[in-house]
C-alpha positions as CSV (number, residue, x, y, z in Angstrom):
1,M,20.2,17.2,23.7
2,F,19.8,19.0,20.3
3,D,21.1,23.1,20.8
4,L,19.1,24.7,18.1
5,E,21.2,27.7,18.1
6,E,24.4,25.6,17.8
7,E,23.5,23.4,15.2
8,L,21.8,26.4,12.7
9,K,25.6,27.8,12.9
10,K,26.9,24.4,12.1
11,L,24.9,24.6,8.8
12,P,26.8,24.3,5.7
13,A,26.2,27.0,2.4
14,R,26.0,23.8,0.4
15,P,22.7,22.2,-1.7
16,G,21.6,18.9,0.3
17,V,17.9,17.6,1.9
18,Y,17.0,19.0,5.5
19,I,14.7,16.4,7.4
20,M,12.8,17.8,10.2
21,H,11.4,15.6,13.3
22,D,9.1,16.1,16.1
23,S,9.5,15.3,19.7
24,H,8.7,11.3,18.8
25,D,11.4,11.4,16.3
26,D,8.8,11.0,13.4
27,I,10.0,12.6,10.5
28,I,7.5,15.7,9.6
29,Y,9.3,17.7,6.8
30,V,11.4,16.9,4.2
31,G,12.7,20.1,1.8
32,K,15.6,20.5,-0.3
33,A,17.8,23.8,-0.4
34,I,20.5,25.2,-2.7
35,S,21.8,26.3,0.3
36,L,21.1,24.6,3.7
37,K,22.4,27.5,5.6
38,N,19.9,30.2,4.2
39,R,17.1,27.8,4.1
40,V,17.0,26.3,7.2
41,R,17.5,29.1,9.1
42,Q,14.3,30.5,7.6
43,Y,12.3,28.2,9.4
44,F,13.5,29.7,13.0
45,Q,13.4,33.5,11.8
46,S,10.3,35.7,13.5
47,S,10.8,37.9,11.0
48,R,10.0,35.4,8.3
49,N,6.5,35.1,6.5
50,L,5.9,31.7,7.0
51,T,2.8,29.8,5.5
52,P,-0.1,28.8,8.1
53,K,1.1,25.1,7.6
54,I,5.1,25.6,8.0
55,A,4.2,28.0,11.1
56,S,1.8,25.5,12.4
57,M,4.9,23.2,11.9
58,V,7.8,24.9,13.2
59,P,6.8,24.7,16.9
60,K,6.9,21.1,16.8
61,I,10.4,20.7,15.5
62,A,12.6,18.9,18.3
63,R,15.5,18.4,15.9
64,F,16.6,18.7,12.3
65,E,19.2,16.7,10.3
66,Y,20.5,17.1,6.8
67,I,22.5,15.4,3.9
68,V,24.7,17.4,2.0
69,T,24.8,16.9,-2.0
70,D,27.1,17.9,-4.7
71,S,24.3,19.6,-6.8
72,E,20.9,21.3,-6.5
73,L,19.7,18.4,-9.1
74,E,20.9,15.3,-6.7
75,A,19.4,17.4,-3.9
76,L,15.9,16.9,-5.6
77,V,16.6,13.5,-6.4
78,L,17.2,12.5,-2.7
79,E,14.1,15.0,-1.7
80,C,11.7,12.8,-3.8
81,N,13.0,9.7,-2.3
82,L,12.8,10.4,1.0
83,I,9.0,12.1,0.8
84,K,8.2,8.7,-0.7
85,E,9.8,6.3,1.7
86,H,8.7,8.5,4.9
87,R,5.6,10.3,3.5
88,P,5.8,13.5,6.2
89,K,2.9,15.2,7.5
90,Y,3.6,18.5,6.5
91,N,4.5,17.9,2.8
92,T,2.1,18.2,0.2
93,M,1.4,14.3,-0.5
94,L,0.7,12.7,-3.6
95,K,-2.0,9.8,-1.9
96,D,-2.4,7.3,-4.5
97,D,0.7,5.4,-4.9
98,K,-0.1,3.0,-8.2
99,T,1.9,1.3,-10.7
100,Y,0.7,1.5,-14.1
101,P,0.8,-1.4,-16.8
102,Y,3.3,-1.3,-20.0
103,I,3.1,-3.6,-23.2
104,K,6.8,-5.0,-23.3
105,V,7.9,-6.1,-27.1
106,T,11.2,-8.3,-26.3
107,V,12.5,-7.1,-29.9
108,N,15.9,-7.7,-28.2
109,E,15.7,-11.6,-28.8
110,P,15.7,-13.4,-31.9
111,Y,12.0,-14.8,-31.4
112,P,10.6,-11.9,-29.7
113,R,7.4,-12.4,-27.2
114,I,4.9,-9.7,-26.2
115,M,4.0,-9.3,-22.6
116,L,2.7,-7.1,-19.5
117,T,4.9,-5.3,-17.6
118,R,5.1,-2.8,-14.3
119,K,8.6,-1.6,-14.7
120,M,10.4,-0.3,-17.9
121,K,14.0,-1.3,-18.0
122,K,16.9,-0.2,-20.2
123,D,17.3,-4.0,-21.8
124,G,16.7,-3.4,-25.4
125,A,12.9,-4.0,-25.5
126,R,10.3,-1.8,-27.0
127,Y,7.9,-0.4,-24.6
128,F,4.2,0.9,-25.3
129,G,1.7,2.8,-22.3
130,P,1.4,3.1,-19.5
131,Y,-2.2,2.1,-19.9
132,T,-4.2,2.4,-17.0
133,S,-6.2,-1.0,-17.1
134,G,-4.3,-4.1,-16.9
135,L,-7.7,-5.9,-18.1
136,A,-6.9,-3.9,-21.4
137,V,-3.5,-4.6,-21.3
138,R,-4.1,-8.4,-21.4
139,D,-6.8,-8.5,-23.5
140,T,-4.7,-6.4,-26.2
141,I,-1.7,-8.9,-25.5
142,E,-4.6,-11.5,-26.5
143,L,-5.8,-10.3,-29.9
144,L,-2.0,-9.8,-30.9
145,R,-1.0,-13.3,-30.0
146,K,-4.4,-14.4,-32.0
147,I,-3.5,-12.1,-34.7
148,Y,0.3,-12.7,-35.4
149,K,0.4,-15.9,-33.6
150,I,3.0,-14.7,-31.3
151,R,4.7,-17.1,-28.8
152,S,3.5,-17.0,-25.3
153,C,6.3,-19.3,-24.1
154,N,9.7,-18.4,-22.0
155,R,11.9,-21.2,-24.0
156,S,15.2,-19.8,-25.0
157,L,14.9,-19.5,-28.5
158,P,16.8,-20.2,-30.7
159,K,18.9,-22.6,-28.8
160,E,16.2,-24.9,-27.4
161,I,14.4,-25.4,-31.3
162,G,13.3,-29.0,-31.7
163,K,13.4,-29.7,-27.9
164,G,10.4,-31.0,-26.4
165,R,6.6,-30.8,-28.2
166,P,4.8,-27.7,-29.7
167,C,2.5,-26.3,-26.8
168,L,-1.0,-26.2,-26.4
169,Y,-1.8,-22.7,-28.3
170,H,-0.1,-24.2,-31.3
171,H,-2.6,-27.2,-31.4
172,M,-5.4,-24.4,-31.1
173,G,-3.5,-22.4,-33.6
174,Q,-3.0,-19.4,-31.8
175,C,1.2,-19.8,-32.3
176,E,3.0,-20.6,-35.0
177,A,5.4,-23.1,-33.3
178,P,8.9,-21.2,-33.3
179,C,10.1,-23.7,-30.9
180,Q,10.0,-26.6,-33.6
181,A,11.0,-24.5,-36.6
182,Y,7.6,-24.5,-38.2
183,I,8.2,-20.9,-39.2
184,S,11.2,-19.3,-40.4
185,G,12.6,-16.1,-38.2
186,E,12.2,-13.7,-41.2
187,K,8.7,-14.6,-41.1
188,Y,8.1,-14.4,-37.6
189,R,9.9,-10.8,-37.4
190,E,7.1,-9.5,-40.1
191,N,4.3,-11.0,-37.6
192,I,6.4,-8.9,-34.8
193,S,6.6,-5.8,-37.4
194,G,2.6,-6.1,-37.8
195,A,2.2,-6.1,-33.8
196,L,4.5,-3.0,-33.3
197,S,2.7,-1.5,-36.1
198,F,-0.5,-1.8,-34.2
199,L,1.0,-0.9,-30.6
200,S,1.7,2.5,-32.4
201,G,-1.8,2.9,-33.9
202,N,-2.0,1.4,-37.1
203,Y,-5.2,0.1,-37.0
204,K,-6.6,0.3,-40.0
205,A,-3.9,-2.1,-42.0
206,V,-5.0,-5.2,-39.2
207,A,-8.7,-4.3,-39.7
208,Q,-8.7,-4.5,-43.6
209,M,-6.3,-7.5,-43.3
210,L,-8.7,-9.4,-41.4
211,Q,-11.8,-8.3,-43.3
212,S,-10.2,-9.7,-46.4
213,K,-9.3,-12.8,-44.4
214,M,-13.1,-13.5,-43.0
215,Q,-14.4,-12.6,-46.7
216,A,-11.9,-15.2,-48.4
217,A,-13.2,-17.7,-45.6
218,S,-16.6,-17.1,-46.1
219,D,-16.2,-17.6,-50.0
220,A,-14.4,-20.8,-49.5
221,M,-17.6,-21.9,-47.0
222,E,-15.3,-22.1,-44.1
223,F,-18.1,-20.3,-41.7
224,E,-16.0,-21.2,-38.1
225,K,-12.7,-19.7,-39.5
226,A,-14.7,-16.7,-40.8
227,I,-16.5,-16.1,-37.6
228,E,-12.9,-16.3,-35.5
229,Y,-11.9,-13.6,-37.9
230,R,-14.9,-11.4,-37.5
231,D,-14.6,-11.8,-33.4
232,L,-10.9,-10.3,-34.1
233,L,-12.1,-7.6,-36.3
234,N,-14.5,-6.8,-33.9
235,S,-11.8,-6.4,-30.9
236,V,-9.4,-4.6,-33.1
237,N,-12.5,-1.7,-34.0
238,Q,-13.3,-1.8,-29.9
239,I,-9.4,-0.8,-29.2
240,A,-9.6,1.4,-32.3
241,Q,-12.5,3.4,-31.0
242,K,-10.8,4.0,-27.2
243,Q,-7.7,5.2,-28.7
244,K,-8.9,8.6,-30.0
245,I,-6.8,11.2,-31.6
246,T,-6.2,14.0,-29.5
247,S,-3.1,15.7,-31.0
248,S,-1.9,16.6,-34.5
249,H,1.5,16.0,-33.4
250,M,2.5,12.5,-33.2
251,D,4.9,12.8,-29.9
252,D,4.2,11.5,-26.6
253,R,2.8,14.0,-23.6
254,D,1.3,13.9,-20.5
255,V,-1.4,16.7,-19.8
256,I,-1.7,17.8,-16.3
257,A,-4.4,20.0,-14.4
258,F,-6.0,20.0,-11.4
259,A,-8.9,21.3,-8.9
260,R,-8.8,22.0,-5.2
261,A,-11.1,22.6,-2.3
262,A,-9.7,23.2,1.3
263,D,-6.9,20.9,1.9
264,E,-7.7,18.2,-1.0
265,A,-6.7,18.4,-4.8
266,V,-7.6,16.5,-7.4
267,V,-4.7,16.5,-10.1
268,Q,-6.2,14.9,-13.5
269,V,-3.3,13.5,-15.8
270,F,-4.1,12.6,-19.5
271,F,-1.3,10.4,-21.2
272,I,-0.9,10.7,-24.8
273,R,1.2,8.7,-26.8
274,S,1.9,9.2,-30.7
275,G,-0.7,11.5,-30.7
276,K,-3.2,9.3,-29.2
277,L,-4.8,9.2,-26.0
278,I,-4.5,6.1,-24.4
279,G,-5.8,6.8,-20.7
280,R,-6.2,9.5,-18.1
281,E,-5.9,8.9,-14.3
282,H,-6.7,11.1,-11.5
283,F,-4.6,11.6,-8.4
284,Y,-5.2,12.7,-4.9
285,L,-3.2,15.6,-2.8
286,T,-3.6,16.4,0.6
287,G,-1.9,19.1,2.4
288,V,-2.5,21.5,-0.1
289,E,-4.4,24.1,1.8
290,N,-3.0,27.9,1.8
291,E,-0.3,26.3,-1.3
292,T,-0.1,28.2,-4.3
293,H,-1.1,26.5,-7.9
294,S,2.6,26.5,-8.5
295,E,3.8,24.7,-5.3
296,I,0.7,22.0,-6.0
297,L,1.9,21.1,-9.4
298,T,5.4,21.0,-8.1
299,A,4.7,18.7,-5.5
300,F,2.7,16.5,-7.6
301,V,5.0,16.7,-10.9
302,K,8.2,15.8,-8.0
303,Q,6.3,12.6,-6.2
304,F,4.6,11.2,-9.6
305,Y,7.4,11.2,-12.0
306,A,10.1,10.1,-9.1
307,G,8.2,6.7,-9.1
308,S,7.2,6.5,-13.1
309,P,9.2,4.2,-15.2
310,F,8.3,6.4,-18.1
311,I,9.3,9.9,-18.5
312,P,7.5,11.5,-21.9
313,A,8.9,14.2,-24.1
314,N,6.5,17.0,-23.4
315,L,4.6,18.0,-20.1
316,L,1.7,20.3,-20.6
317,L,0.7,22.0,-17.4
318,Q,-1.7,24.2,-15.8
319,D,0.5,26.4,-14.3
320,E,4.3,27.3,-13.9
321,I,6.0,25.2,-11.5
322,L,8.9,25.9,-9.0
323,E,12.2,24.7,-9.9
324,A,11.3,24.1,-13.5
325,D,14.9,24.5,-14.5
326,V,16.2,21.8,-12.2
327,I,13.2,19.7,-12.4
328,T,13.4,19.7,-16.1
329,Q,17.2,18.8,-15.9
330,W,16.2,16.0,-13.7
331,L,13.3,14.7,-16.2
332,T,15.7,14.6,-19.3
333,A,18.4,12.6,-16.8
334,R,15.6,10.1,-16.3
335,R,14.2,10.0,-20.2
336,G,17.4,9.7,-21.7
337,Q,16.4,12.6,-24.1
338,K,15.1,16.1,-23.9
339,V,12.0,16.9,-22.1
340,T,10.3,20.2,-22.3
341,I,7.6,21.7,-19.9
342,T,4.9,24.1,-21.1
343,V,2.5,26.0,-20.1
344,P,0.3,26.6,-23.2
345,K,-1.9,29.9,-23.7
346,K,-3.9,29.5,-26.7
347,G,-4.4,26.6,-29.4
348,E,-4.8,23.0,-29.8
349,K,-2.7,22.2,-26.4
350,E,-4.2,24.7,-24.1
351,R,-7.9,23.3,-24.7
352,L,-6.3,19.8,-23.8
353,V,-4.7,21.6,-20.7
354,E,-8.8,23.0,-19.9
355,L,-10.2,19.2,-20.5
356,A,-7.9,18.0,-18.5
357,A,-9.1,20.9,-15.4
358,Q,-12.5,20.2,-16.2
359,N,-12.3,16.7,-15.5
360,A,-10.1,17.3,-12.6
361,S,-13.4,19.6,-11.2
362,M,-15.8,17.1,-11.9
363,V,-14.0,14.5,-10.2
364,L,-13.6,16.6,-7.1
365,Q,-17.4,17.6,-7.3
366,K,-18.2,13.8,-7.3
367,D,-15.9,13.1,-4.5
368,S,-16.2,15.9,-2.6
369,E,-18.6,14.1,-0.2
370,K,-17.1,10.5,-0.3
371,I,-13.9,12.5,1.1
372,R,-15.8,14.3,3.7
373,R,-17.1,10.8,4.7
374,E,-14.3,9.1,4.6
375,E,-12.3,11.7,6.8
376,A,-15.1,11.4,9.3
377,R,-14.9,7.6,9.5
378,T,-11.2,7.7,10.3
379,I,-9.3,11.2,11.3
380,G,-12.7,12.6,12.9
381,A,-13.8,9.8,14.4
382,V,-9.9,9.6,15.8
383,R,-10.5,13.3,16.9
384,D,-13.6,12.1,18.7
385,I,-12.2,9.7,20.9
386,A,-9.2,11.7,21.9
387,R,-11.8,14.8,22.9
388,A,-13.9,11.7,24.6
389,L,-10.7,10.3,26.8
390,D,-9.3,14.3,27.1
391,I,-5.9,13.2,25.4
392,P,-4.5,16.0,23.6
393,S,-4.2,13.9,20.3
394,I,-4.1,10.3,18.6
395,R,-2.5,9.4,15.6
396,R,-1.1,5.6,16.3
397,I,-3.7,3.5,18.1
398,E,-2.7,-0.1,19.1
399,A,-5.5,-3.0,20.3
400,F,-4.4,-6.6,21.4
401,D,-7.0,-9.4,21.7
402,I,-6.1,-13.3,23.1
403,S,-7.4,-16.5,21.4
404,N,-7.7,-19.8,22.2
405,I,-9.5,-22.8,22.7
406,S,-9.9,-24.4,26.7
407,G,-6.0,-23.0,26.9
408,Y,-4.3,-24.7,23.7
409,E,-2.1,-22.6,21.8
410,N,-2.9,-19.3,23.2
411,V,-1.9,-16.9,21.4
412,G,-2.3,-12.9,21.1
413,S,-2.6,-10.4,18.1
414,M,-1.7,-6.9,18.1
415,I,-3.5,-5.0,15.4
416,V,-2.2,-0.8,14.6
417,Y,-4.6,1.9,13.5
418,E,-2.8,5.0,12.3
419,D,-5.2,8.2,11.6
420,G,-8.4,5.7,11.8
421,R,-6.9,3.5,9.3
422,P,-5.4,-0.1,9.7
423,K,-1.4,-0.4,9.2
424,K,-1.5,-4.1,8.4
425,N,2.6,-4.4,8.2
426,A,2.8,-3.2,11.8
427,Y,0.4,-6.0,12.9
428,R,1.9,-8.5,14.8
429,K,1.4,-11.8,16.4
430,F,2.4,-13.7,19.7
431,K,2.4,-17.5,20.5
432,I,2.0,-17.5,24.6
433,K,5.1,-18.8,25.8
434,W,5.3,-18.3,29.6
435,F,2.8,-20.7,30.7
436,K,0.3,-23.3,29.9
437,G,-3.2,-23.7,30.5
438,Q,-6.3,-21.1,30.1
439,D,-5.7,-17.5,31.6
440,D,-6.4,-14.5,29.4
441,Y,-5.3,-11.9,32.0
442,Q,-1.8,-13.7,32.1
443,S,-1.7,-14.5,28.4
444,M,-2.5,-10.5,27.9
445,E,0.2,-9.6,30.4
446,E,2.7,-11.6,28.5
447,V,1.9,-10.4,25.2
448,L,2.3,-6.6,26.5
449,T,5.3,-7.0,28.1
450,R,7.0,-8.5,25.4
451,R,5.8,-6.1,22.8
452,F,7.1,-3.2,25.4
453,T,10.2,-4.6,26.4
454,H,11.3,-5.7,22.9
455,G,10.1,-1.8,21.9
456,L,12.5,-0.5,24.6
457,S,15.5,-2.1,23.4
458,E,15.1,-2.0,19.8
459,Q,15.1,2.0,20.5
460,Q,17.9,1.9,22.3
461,E,19.6,0.0,19.5
462,L,18.7,2.5,16.8
463,K,19.6,5.6,19.6
464,D,23.0,4.3,19.6
465,K,22.9,3.8,15.8
466,G,22.1,7.4,15.6
467,M,18.7,6.7,13.7
468,P,15.2,7.9,14.6
469,A,12.8,5.5,16.2
470,S,10.2,5.4,13.3
471,M,12.9,2.8,11.6
472,G,11.9,0.2,14.2
473,S,9.4,-2.6,13.6
474,F,8.5,-2.1,17.7
475,S,9.8,1.0,18.3
476,V,7.2,3.3,17.6
477,F,4.9,3.4,20.5
478,P,0.9,4.3,20.3
479,D,-0.7,7.2,21.6
480,L,-3.6,4.9,23.2
481,L,-3.8,1.3,24.2
482,M,-7.0,-0.3,23.1
483,M,-7.9,-3.5,25.2
484,D,-10.5,-6.0,24.5
485,G,-12.2,-6.0,27.2
486,G,-13.1,-3.7,30.9
487,R,-11.5,-2.9,33.9
488,G,-9.4,-6.7,34.2
489,Q,-7.6,-6.0,30.6
490,V,-6.8,-2.4,31.3
491,N,-5.4,-3.2,35.0
492,V,-3.2,-5.6,33.0
493,A,-2.0,-3.2,30.9
494,L,-1.5,0.0,33.3
495,K,0.4,-2.9,35.7
496,V,2.9,-4.0,32.6
497,L,3.3,-0.3,31.6
498,D,3.8,0.8,35.2
499,T,6.3,-2.0,35.5
500,L,8.2,-0.8,32.4
501,H,8.0,3.2,33.7
502,L,5.7,4.0,30.2
503,N,3.2,6.9,30.3
504,I,0.5,5.6,27.5
505,P,-3.0,6.2,27.9
506,V,-4.9,2.9,28.4
507,C,-8.6,2.4,27.7
508,G,-11.1,-0.9,27.6
509,M,-13.4,-1.8,24.9
510,V,-16.6,-2.7,27.1
511,K,-19.1,-5.2,25.4
512,D,-22.8,-5.5,26.7
513,D,-24.4,-9.0,27.4
514,H,-25.3,-9.1,23.6
515,H,-21.3,-9.4,23.4
516,N,-21.6,-5.5,21.3
517,T,-19.5,-2.6,22.0
518,R,-21.5,-0.2,24.2
519,G,-18.6,2.1,25.8
520,L,-15.3,3.0,26.6
521,Y,-13.6,2.3,30.1
522,Y,-10.9,5.0,30.8
523,N,-9.4,6.4,34.5
524,N,-11.9,4.0,36.3
525,V,-14.8,5.3,34.4
526,E,-17.1,4.1,31.6
527,I,-17.9,6.6,29.1
528,P,-21.0,5.8,27.1
529,I,-21.0,6.4,22.9
530,S,-23.7,6.9,20.9
531,R,-24.3,3.6,18.3
532,T,-24.8,6.1,15.6
533,S,-21.6,8.0,16.2
534,E,-18.3,7.6,13.6
535,M,-16.2,7.0,17.0
536,F,-18.3,4.0,17.7
537,K,-18.1,2.7,14.5
538,L,-14.4,2.8,14.3
539,I,-14.3,1.6,17.9
540,T,-15.9,-1.2,16.8
541,R,-14.2,-2.0,13.7
542,I,-10.7,-2.2,15.9
543,Q,-12.7,-4.4,18.1
544,D,-13.3,-6.8,15.5
545,E,-10.0,-6.6,13.7
546,A,-8.0,-7.1,16.5
547,H,-10.6,-10.3,17.2
548,R,-10.6,-11.6,13.9
549,F,-6.5,-11.2,13.6
550,A,-6.1,-13.2,16.6
551,I,-8.6,-16.0,15.5
552,E,-6.9,-16.3,12.2
553,Y,-3.7,-17.0,13.8
554,H,-5.1,-18.8,16.4
555,R,-6.6,-21.2,13.4
556,S,-3.4,-21.5,11.1
557,L,-1.9,-23.1,14.3
558,R,-4.9,-25.7,15.0
559,Q,-4.4,-26.5,11.4
560,K,-0.8,-27.1,12.0
561,G,-1.3,-29.2,14.8
562,Q,-4.2,-31.1,13.1
563,V,-6.1,-33.2,15.8
564,H,-4.0,-32.1,18.7
565,S,-6.3,-31.6,22.1
566,V,-5.6,-29.9,24.9
567,L,-5.8,-32.9,27.2
568,D,-2.3,-33.9,25.4
569,D,-0.6,-30.8,27.4
570,I,-1.5,-32.6,30.6
571,E,1.7,-34.8,31.8
572,G,0.7,-38.4,32.7
573,I,-2.5,-38.6,30.7
574,G,-2.1,-40.8,27.7
575,P,-4.4,-41.5,24.9
576,A,-6.2,-44.3,27.3
577,R,-7.2,-41.5,29.6
578,R,-8.0,-38.8,27.1
579,K,-10.5,-41.3,25.6
580,A,-12.3,-42.4,28.6
581,L,-12.5,-38.4,29.7
582,M,-13.8,-37.5,26.5
583,R,-16.1,-40.5,26.3
584,H,-17.5,-39.5,29.9
585,F,-17.7,-35.6,29.6
586,K,-18.1,-35.5,25.9
587,E,-16.4,-31.8,26.2
588,I,-13.5,-30.1,26.9
589,E,-15.4,-27.6,28.9
590,A,-17.1,-30.2,31.8
591,I,-13.8,-31.5,32.3
592,Q,-12.7,-28.2,33.3
593,K,-15.1,-27.6,35.2
594,A,-15.2,-31.0,37.1
595,S,-14.1,-31.5,40.3
596,V,-11.1,-34.0,41.5
597,E,-13.8,-36.5,42.6
598,E,-15.8,-36.2,39.5
599,L,-12.5,-36.7,37.5
600,A,-11.4,-39.6,39.5
601,A,-14.4,-41.4,39.1
602,V,-13.5,-42.2,35.3
603,D,-12.7,-45.3,33.9
604,S,-8.8,-45.4,34.2
605,M,-8.6,-42.7,36.3
606,N,-7.2,-42.5,39.7
607,M,-7.1,-39.8,41.9
608,G,-3.3,-38.5,41.3
609,A,-4.4,-38.4,37.4
610,A,-7.3,-36.5,38.6
611,R,-5.4,-34.2,40.4
612,K,-2.9,-33.5,37.5
613,V,-5.9,-32.6,35.2
614,Y,-7.7,-30.8,37.7
615,D,-4.3,-28.5,38.7
616,F,-3.9,-28.2,35.0
617,F,-7.2,-26.2,34.2
618,H,-6.7,-24.7,37.9
């Protein structure tokens, strides 16, 4: 039992990270502190003026834990990692988790290559980016390979020079074949220098070179070559137009500003590299209601740059951030060079920040209705289900379905929705093991028993190790079980839960005669649902998803089994009798419905064999 007063007394006056858990042992908040003793105690002091969000969180704290660090900087790094991993409910969260493409030039190799990558490493290569369009990066790489005849192979040169034949790119005129020593190392390096100059923004020299080559080819009446140079020149001009000058300073900067409305904020980032705008991107933050501008920007900077492989030399921000000194120290350590954080008040820099803020505001206005619609169809619909069933709150829903063809390869599916959205990494498949034949109720009983027995066992294992239940794959239990069916399936679920001494609400998704969802069966009552409501649409999506997932698994097993028939599973029924049965009855369903006498009347069958077939299906 967690004794709050005793645990508060044990808190050390050292820097570290504190982790708040709720009654389900889910992590609901992660924070850092210069002094854990002072910071954590503040949450539980009635005299403290807590923000509305934190005030609503405190009653939900069932226990806390903490990790001591040697410095505030270490605490910051750990806090960023834990927030990214656990995505706590009460932290201001960056919703987008994107990785951006970079152009990598392997100048550390004797014969460098140009490639796309989404990770930056300290490997001696040169990186350009980040870019916001992978397609644009691929187009640029393809253009550079054509202009400078850069190799695209993975051969280890010069060790493999002369081994094998030159590839197709050489025959197409897009590679000078250094693998065959058709070009000297010095000349190849010159080509790489030209490509590096282009990536650094020097488009004019490349355009002039292509212009002169196009003219020379045209004068020599080599029109196909002239057209090729013209197309390359057009591509260069298109790229040059996209890279507009935004700064008189030829440095790397990120310009960051945001706009907010209610609990949502949109952050706009301009990526400026070598003084040129190479892209922009917007990000959504949730949980910002009652947060100050500084708190919003601080949360974004920490979460965004914790996952970004590239740290620019300068950050231009709309407002001051909290913990500026330690964040600057952290970013400098990650970059390996000094990083400055500035809130410009006038001049060119201030205009850039204002432009980013205007873009953020436009995105927010444009997407506000979309955001509201998305919330209505997800979290809002879940709230409606909770109200309809008179359940205090629902976050996690699990739905189950069974799929088979006349008892062959019975399988079960478990799908998970959290906050109205599918959580596909939590989906599970079950192959029915405990019996043969066709019985959806027995199949469902087996699936649910295995799911929750495994979950209880995993919960105990995690508890013994001092780990939260949220760390397991089966140990997190749902707030609501949804069965694909009415009273029968609900009763099966209630029987399993009662046997395992679990108290989880169970409802059935009831269908009409046309196989369309018409309502929910809960506590022996069918609750009708408006077909136009978001709740109805969410229930239908859950039902369809459970069905789809089960059918896909069943189909994959059928493909593995190829021509396997359910009759193969009947003891004593060999190939001759299987053929005779199918020839006589035409389909499995007719065999299933036949009496013992009707089965015995089939050629090659006798009363004993007929009884085995009948018993298998009944």
